C-alpha positions, 0 to 999 in steps of 0.5 A, spaced: 546 485 475 545 492 475 551 496 477 549 500 482 552 500 489 546 500 493 542 495 489 548 490 490 548 492 497 541 489 497 542 483 494 548 481 499 543 483 504 538 478 502 543 473 500 544 473 508 537 472 510 537 465 506 530 463 506 524 469 506 517 470 506 515 477 503 509 481 505 507 483 498 502 488 496 504 489 488 506 496 490 512 500 487 517 498 493 514 490 494 515 489 487 522 491 487 524 488 493 521 481 490 525 482 484 531 483 488 529 477 492 528 473 486 535 474 484 538 473 490 535 467 493 532 464 487 527 459 489 528 460 497 522 466 497 515 466 498 510 472 497 504 473 501 498 477 499 493 480 504 486 479 502 481 484 506 475 488 505 480 494 506 485 492 500 482 494 493 480 487 489 484 490 483 490 491 487 490 484 489 489 482 482 495 486 480 499 482 485 497 476 483 499 477 475 506 480 478 508 474 482 506 470 476 511 474 471 516 473 476 515 465 478 515 466 485 511 461 490 505 465 492 499 465 497 493 469 499 491 470 506 484 472 507 483 477 513 477 480 516 476 487 519 479 485 526 476 487 532 481 491 535 481 496 529 473 496 528 472 503 530 479 506 526 483 508 532 489 512 531 494 506 532 490 502 527 496 501 523 500 498 529 494 494 531 493 491 524 500 490 522 501 486 529 495 482 527 497 481 519 504 480 520 503 475 526 499 471 521 505 471 516 510 469 521 506 463 522 506 461 515 514 462 515 515 458 521 511 453 519 514 452 512 521 453 514 523 460 512 528 464 516 525 471 516 519 475 514 521 481 510 517 487 507 518 493 503 518 499 508 523 504 504 528 509 507 523 515 506 518 512 510 521 514 516 519 521 515 512 520 515 507 518 521 507 510 521 505 507 527 506 500 523 513 501 524 513 499 531 509 493 530 514 491 525 520 492 530 516 488 535 515 482 531 523 482 528 520 483 521 526 485 516 526 491 512 531 490 507 530 497 503 530 501 509 536 497 512 540 499 505 537 506 505 534 506 499 529 512 497 523 512 493 526 515 488 532 510 487 527 505 488 523 507 482 529 509 478 532 502 479 525 499 478 525 502 471 532 499 469 530 492 471 524 493 466 518 493 472 512 496 470 511 498 477 516 503 476 511 509 475 505 506 479 502 512 483 503 511 491 497 507 494 495 505 501 490 501 504 483 503 504 483 504 512 486 511 510 480 513 507 476 513 513 476 518 519 479 516 526 474 514 530 469 512 525 466 505 525 469 501 519 464 498 514 465 493 509 460 497 504 464 504 505 470 500 503 466 498 497 464 505 495 471 508 496 474 502 492 469 503 486 469 511 486 477 511 486 477 506 480 472 510 476 477 516 478 483 513 475 479 510 469 478 518 467 485 520 468 486 521 475 492 516 477 493 519 484 487 520 487 484 519 494 476 518 496 476 520 503 469 517 506 465 521 511 459 517 512 455 519 506 460 525 503 465 523 499 471 528 499 476 527 493 483 529 493 487 529 486 494 531 485 495 538 486 497 539 478 491 535 476 486 540 480 485 544 474 482 538 470 476 538 475 474 545 473 470 543 468 462 543 469 461 537 464 467 533 468 464 535 475 457 533 473 459 526 471 463 525 477 457 527 481 453 523 478 457 517 478 459 517 485 452 518 487 450 512 483 455 508 487 452 510 494 455 517 496 449 523 497 454 529 497 460 529 493 466 534 495 473 536 492 478 537 497 481 544 495 488 543 497 489 536 493 492 530 495 497 529 500 499 523 504 495 521 510 491 527 510 487 525 516 493 525 520 492 533 520 486 532 525 491 529 530 496 535 529 490 539 531 489 536 538 
């Protein structure tokens, strides 16, 4: 076991839960939590991944491989775009999490697990996350939050544990690429996923392609913006994204930042 006070506290916390179902995305936080839960609970854990039009298929494939490596019971639950979020309301995260975690709770109850847990960490309290309200209402446990583990600590401990996700860029579901109030369309999610996968393949690890109808607004890390100031690269990106289905290709001059569409809420 890692000789770290917070990690040992996390292991003790998980042991007290006895049997859990983990909402597993394959990201930094949920992978770290899955590893810790496997150590604490052995076979008394099951991972559940959501498959939806707004979850990239490559991310689900990565989650499947991670679960296989950790030898944990696993289930993929297919979820359509629910009616409540069809026009991407500002509280979409709350509505989505309420529906999705309700489904995961049904699995837990049916199969005799005590709790549903998720990978919310201590830093998540500082961002606009209406989904946290849904988790509280459903009594979902957030062990990383309860043990006050920050993102930086989770990355460091993940590296110690040999998890290849330790330096994985932050990611979020594709709902965050669509402006609030816009109708959600499967074809838009397909365009966004393909465009972001392409951008990652040419070296932009942390990237968002925000979809404004026919217009793509590309956000890359602030330090990566200089890479885009090359006519050849710009032409290649423009050509590729137009083939994917966008008519207009733009770059956000401010670069990538978490929840950039939330800025429109602050302006109201």
